[in-house]
C-alpha positions in Angstrom: 95.2 65.6 50.8 97.6 66.9 48.2 99.8 69.9 47.5 98.6 73.3 48.6 100.0 75.5 45.8 101.2 78.9 47.1 99.9 82.2 45.7 102.8 84.5 44.8 102.8 88.2 45.7 101.2 90.2 42.9 104.4 92.3 42.7 106.4 89.2 41.9 104.1 88.2 39.1 104.0 91.7 37.7 107.8 91.7 37.7 107.9 88.5 35.6 105.2 89.7 33.2 107.1 93.0 32.7 110.3 91.1 32.0 108.6 88.9 29.4 107.4 92.0 27.6 110.7 93.8 27.9 113.0 93.7 24.8 116.0 94.5 26.9 115.3 91.7 29.4 114.6 89.3 26.5 117.9 90.1 24.8 119.9 90.1 28.0 118.4 87.3 30.0 116.6 84.8 27.8 118.4 82.1 25.9 117.8 80.9 22.4 115.1 78.4 23.4 112.8 81.2 24.5 113.8 83.9 22.0 112.9 81.6 19.2 109.4 81.0 20.5 106.5 82.6 18.5 103.7 81.7 20.9 102.6 83.5 24.0 104.9 82.7 26.9 103.1 82.4 30.2 104.4 82.3 33.8 103.0 79.4 35.8 103.5 77.1 38.9 105.2 79.8 41.1 107.3 78.5 44.0 109.0 80.4 46.8 112.8 80.0 46.7 114.6 79.3 50.0 118.3 79.5 50.4 120.2 77.0 52.6 123.7 78.2 53.0 126.4 78.3 55.8 124.9 81.4 57.3 121.4 79.9 57.4 122.7 76.7 59.1 125.0 78.4 61.7 122.5 77.8 64.5 120.9 74.7 63.1 122.5 72.3 65.7 122.8 69.7 63.1 119.1 68.9 62.8 117.1 68.9 59.5 114.4 71.0 61.2 116.9 73.5 62.3 118.5 73.7 58.9 115.2 74.2 57.1 114.0 76.8 59.7 117.2 78.7 58.9 116.6 78.6 55.1 115.5 82.2 54.2 113.2 83.0 51.4 115.0 84.9 48.7 112.3 85.3 46.0 110.0 83.4 43.7 110.6 81.2 40.6 108.0 80.8 37.9 108.0 78.2 35.2 107.6 79.8 31.7 105.3 77.8 29.5 104.7 77.8 25.7 101.4 76.0 25.7 102.0 73.0 27.8 105.8 72.9 27.3 108.2 74.3 29.8 110.8 76.4 28.1 112.5 78.3 30.9 112.1 79.7 34.4 111.9 83.3 35.6 113.1 84.2 39.1 112.4 87.3 41.2 114.2 88.4 44.4 113.0 90.1 47.5 114.8 93.3 48.3 115.7 94.4 51.8 112.7 96.8 51.6 110.4 93.9 50.9 109.9 94.7 47.2 109.8 92.0 44.5 112.0 92.6 41.5 112.9 90.6 38.4 116.2 88.7 38.8 116.8 86.6 35.7 115.6 83.9 33.3 117.0 80.4 33.5 117.0 77.6 31.0 118.8 74.3 31.2 117.5 71.1 33.0 116.1 72.6 36.2 112.8 74.1 34.8 111.7 70.8 33.3 112.9 68.9 36.3 110.8 71.2 38.5 107.6 70.3 36.6 108.4 66.6 36.8 109.1 66.9 40.6 105.7 68.6 41.1 104.0 65.8 39.3 105.8 63.3 41.6 104.9 65.3 44.7 101.2 65.3 43.8 101.3 61.5 43.4 103.4 61.0 46.5 101.1 63.1 48.8 97.7 62.0 47.5 97.2 59.4 50.2 98.5 61.7 53.0 96.1 63.3 55.4 98.4 66.3 55.7 98.5 69.0 52.9 102.0 70.0 51.9 103.3 73.4 50.7 105.8 73.1 47.8 108.9 75.3 47.9 112.2 75.3 46.2 115.3 74.7 48.4 118.6 76.0 46.9 121.7 74.5 48.5 124.5 76.2 46.5 127.3 74.7 48.7 126.4 71.3 47.3 125.2 72.4 43.9 121.7 71.1 44.7 118.2 72.3 44.2 115.3 70.3 45.6 111.5 70.6 45.7 110.7 71.0 49.4 107.4 69.7 50.6 106.5 71.2 53.9 103.6 70.0 56.0 101.4 73.0 56.6 98.7 72.0 59.1 100.4 69.6 61.4 104.2 70.1 61.1 104.7 68.4 64.5 103.5 65.1 63.1 104.3 65.6 59.4 107.7 65.2 57.9 109.5 67.6 55.5 110.2 65.9 52.3 112.8 66.8 49.6 112.8 65.8 46.0 116.2 66.6 44.4 116.0 68.1 40.9 118.2 66.8 38.1 121.1 67.1 37.9 121.7 66.1 41.6 125.1 66.0 43.4 127.1 62.9 43.7 125.5 60.4 46.0 122.0 61.9 45.7 119.4 60.4 43.3 117.3 62.9 41.5 113.5 62.6 41.5 113.4 60.3 44.6 111.5 61.7 47.6 113.7 61.8 50.7 113.0 62.4 54.3 114.6 65.8 54.8 116.7 64.5 57.7 118.0 61.6 55.7 119.1 63.8 52.8 120.5 66.8 54.7 122.5 64.8 57.3 125.1 63.5 54.9 125.5 67.1 53.5 126.5 68.5 56.8 129.4 68.2 59.1 129.4 67.5 62.9 128.5 71.1 63.9 125.5 71.3 61.5 127.2 73.5 58.9 126.8 72.5 55.3 129.8 70.9 53.7 130.9 72.5 50.4 131.4 70.4 47.3 135.2 70.7 47.9 135.0 69.5 51.5 
């Protein structure tokens, strides 16, 4: 098996396409790397974004499964391509009413690192009998974002895997697949709450 790429809500895709066509969004949210592009920019490789923060881990009881179960989905992130080149990412957020609205464009190292991590994930899961659903896990208290590979058919026997994106926090190696428990345990304290970078 391999990755089971998720289908984003149609409203999330429409929000990104509208932002790409909006002069105000372009001027306010897109950096020089995308504004200078003359080709057609296309959203691709959408991934749901899950937030792992102190609130989400309050009832986790120190286990990786509990932490990941507490990570709530906040929206979707699309890579923005110019041909085959990743030039940015676009993120949507889910409102309390369940609507999907455009949030912001992002440049920097994470978009390209996301594409690299997806290639690694495909190679890593090819020999696995279990399909994995890729997600993005944001851990703001540790300044970390990781590609989260969640087993979809047999979670009782499959393991959640995390591939940290670059740049990764101190003590974590980017672009190395980790068992979720091995990666999250050092990032938490005794009661299961995430340590902050200043702890």
